[in-house]
N, C-alpha and C positions, 0 to 999 in steps of 0.2 A: 259111098260117101262123096259128096261134091268136092271138086278140087278147091273150092273156096273155104272149105271147113277143115280145120286142123284139130287134132286131138292131143292134149298134153296132160301129163300127170300132175304137174304143179305149176299154176300160173301165179306170178307175183305182179300185182298192179301198183306201180309207183316205185320210185327209187329212194334216195336218201339213206340215212343210217339204218332205218328199219328194213327197207326193201332189200338193200344190198346184203345186210347181215342174214336175212331170211334166205337169200339166194346162196350165200356161202354154206350155210348149214344144209339146205335142201340139196345142193349139188354134191356135197360130201356124203349125203345119205342115198345117193343114186336115184334121186327123184327127178332128174333131168329138168330142172326148173327153167321156165321161160319168163323173163322179166321185161315188162314194158315200162320205159322210163317216165313216160308222161310228158306233160307240157313244160315241166321244169326239171330236166335231168339233174339228179343230185339233190333235189329238194331245196328247202329254204337255206340250207348251209352254203349253197353256192353264192349267196349274197353276203356272206360273212367273211370279212377280211382275215380276222385272226380267231382261231379256236385254241384256247389255252387250258380248257377244263376237261378235255377228253383224255383218259388214261393212255399212257404210252407215247405221248408227245412232250418230252420235257422242255423243248424249246418252242412249243406251240406249232401250229400248222394253219395254213389258210383253208377256209371252207372248201373251195373248189379243188385244192390239192388233195384234201382228205377224201373227198367223194371220188376222185379219180383213182385213188389208191384202193378204196373199198370196191369199186367196180372191177379193177384189175384183179383183186383177190378173188372175187366171185368168178370171174372169167378164167382164172387159173384152174378152177375146179370144173370148168366147162359149163358154167351157167350161161344160158343163151340170153344175152342182154340186147334188147332191141329198141330202136326208136319207135315213136308212135304212142298213142294213148287210147285207153278204153273209153268208148263213147256210149255204150249201152250194155246192160246185163240182163240175164233172165235166170234167176235162181229158183224157179218154180218147180223144176223137175229134178230127177235124180242126177242128171248130168247138168252141170253148171255151164251156162252159155254166156259168152261175152263177145262183143264186136269191137274190132280195132278200126279206128278212123271211119266208123259208120259203114264199113265194107266187109272186111274179113271176119268170119265167124270162127271162134275157137271154143271147143268143148273141153271142159276141164274136170278132172277127178277131184282136185282140190284148188282152192283159190286163197291166196294171202293178200289182203288189202293193206297197202302201205301208202295211201294217197295223201296222208298228212293233213295239215290245216294251214291256212294262209292268214297271216297277221293282217288285221284291218289297219289301214292308214287313212289320214285325212284327205289325201288325194291332191294336195297342193303340188304344183309343178316344182317348186323349190325343195319340198320335202322329198319328192321322188328323185330329184337330181342328186342330192347328197346321200340318199339311200344307195343309189346305184354306184356312186363314187366311193362308198364306204367311208364317208368323211364326217360322220357324226350323228347320223340318224339311225335309230335302232328300235326294235320292238321287243327287246329282251334284256332287261336290266341284269339278270343273273349271268347272261352270256357275255355282255359287253361292259358292265359297270366298272370292272377292274381297270379299264383303259382311261377312266375319268377320275382316278384317285386325286383328291385334293383340288378338284376343279368344280366349276359351277355348271349345273345342268337344269334342263326343263323336262318335266314329264306331263303328258296330256292324258287325262282320264279321271273317272270319278267312282269306279267300282272297287270291289275288293282287290282285284289283281293290281289295279293302279296304286292303291294304298300300300299293298304289300311290296310292290316294286319301288315305290317312293321311299318307304322305310328302309328297304335294302340299300338303295342308293345313298341314303343319308349317312350310312355307316362308312361310306367310301368317299363321298364328295364333300367339298367345303359347304356348298349350299345346293338345295333342291327346291326349285320353284314348281309348284303343282298348278296346272291350268285346268279349271273345272268350268264347264260350259253353263251349268245352272247355278242356283244359289244354295244348293245342298248337294251332299254326296249321295250316290246310289249305293255306296258300300254299307256294310253292316255297321252298327253303332260302335262296336269295339274296334273295328279297323279304322273308322273315321277318327275316333278318339286317339288312336295310336299316332296318326300323322299330325293331328292338331297339337299333340303334346310333345312332338319332336322339335327341338329347338332350331335346327338348321333346315326345317322345311317351311317354306312360305307358300300359302295357299291363296290363289287368286280366283275368287268366285265370279260368275257371270262374265267369264273371259274366254276368248277364242283366239286361235292362231291365225294371223293374217299372212305371214310369210316367214320361212326359215331363211335366215341371213347367212352369208358366207363369203369367202374370198375366192370362190371358184373351185376350191379343192376341199376345204373343211368348213364346218359350221363355226360361225363367230357370234351368232346371236339369234334372237327370235323377236319378231314384231307381233304384238298381240293387240287386241282391242276389247274394250268393255262392251258387251252386247246390249247394255242398258243405256249407256251414255254415248257410245260410239267413239270414245276417247282411245287413242292409240299410244303405245309407248314401246320402246325396245328394251330387251333384256339381254345383256351380254352373257353368253354361255358357250361352251364348247361341245355340248351334247344335247340332242333332242330325242327324247324317248316317247314312244307312242304306246299307250296301254289302254286301247279302246276295244279290245277283244280279238278273237280269232274266229275264222269261219272254216270249219272242217270241210275238206273236199270230198263230200260223200253224197252229193245230190243224185248221182246215177244209181245209188243203192236204195233210194226211197221206194217203199212198197214191197221190198224184199227183206231188208234187214231192220232190226229194231234200232231206232235212233232216239237220242234224248231230245229235249225241247230245242237245243241249240244245233243239233245235227250230228253230234258225236255218236259213233257206233257203240252200242251197248254190248259189252262182252261178259261172259261168265267170270265172276271174280276169281282171280288167281290163274286164269287161263287166257288164251287168245280166241276162244271159241265164241262164235256168234249164235244167233237163233237158228241159223241154217247149217245143217250138218255138212262138213267139208269146206266151209267158208270160215276163214280166220282173219283176225285183224291185228295189226301191229302199228306202233308209232302214234303220231299225233292225231290220226283219224279217230282214235278212241281215248287218247290221253289229254284231258283238259286241265290237268293239275301240274305236272312236272315239265313237259314239253322241252326236254333236253336231249341232245344227241345220244348220250350214253344210255338213257332210259329207253329211247327209241330202238337203239341197237339191241338192248336186252329183250324187248318184246318181239323184235324180229327173230331172234333165236327161239323164243317161246313158240311163235307161230309155226316155224319150220318143224320143231319137234312135235307139236300138236298135230300138224298135218301128216308127219311121218307115222305117228301112232295111229292116226285115223286110217291111213292107207293099209297099215299092217293088220288092223282089226278087220278091215273090209276084204282084204285079199291075203289069204294064208301064204301065198307064194312070195309076198313082199315082206322081207324081214327088216326089222329095225336094225340099223347099222350101228355097231358099237363105236365106230370111228367118229360118229357124230358128237360124242361126248368127250372127245379128246382134243 
């Protein structure tokens, strides 16, 4: 075997709650997992200042701190956590092949995909500035809505997810202004009717965001414009929510794994199994419904257990570890 080729029992692609949880379970089951963190070690939670809805943190925790703790826990059980990202895969044969940074080849008995999904943003410089500062820009109302109780916020989007998040925010916030680019919703009629009938949701049709305003630290307002008349005006708010969709980070798996029309990996219901034996998926790469840290962690556990059982069925000398379930 070439010096540039490595053979591993369990390769985990991506970090975050799903990848690190899979690594914890796989390491405790003596699967000697190797985890590549990807281009954003720790995943989307590293851009979240406060996490208050993950069990076990009564006082909350920052996203980066939580990811560092999960990584340390995986490494405590000797999971091999590495920098770098997977740039190519070949799942056509009995041995699953992946390439790291377009150079090193790894041959894997099992693969757990935890590459997640990236929230889509408008791309405005001011939006990205306050997103990075953690100063009022968010793509998850369920995650961050609590911090805006009794305040006024804006949400951008016109689909079912945007309507669902606007309705969620309306229960927490004094007022929610919904910015819709066209003159109609893309959402289903029932979801559109729900926001239209909510008293503290104002809907601005034919409207787009010109700039997110702030004091250099936090959001103080949003300047919008009517795309029919060109008229601009400012809305004083403390939170700017973006709900225009997510893009699963699954492009490198096209041609091998079954993906839905959006690019999410299709798994066998109730399991982490994909259409390729020995390849499993966890977290937001397959989940377009919940997209929460705790659900991602749960599917990371599932993927490691499914991989362990797969190895045990394939190799009678590999026994399922009872410690995995404790």
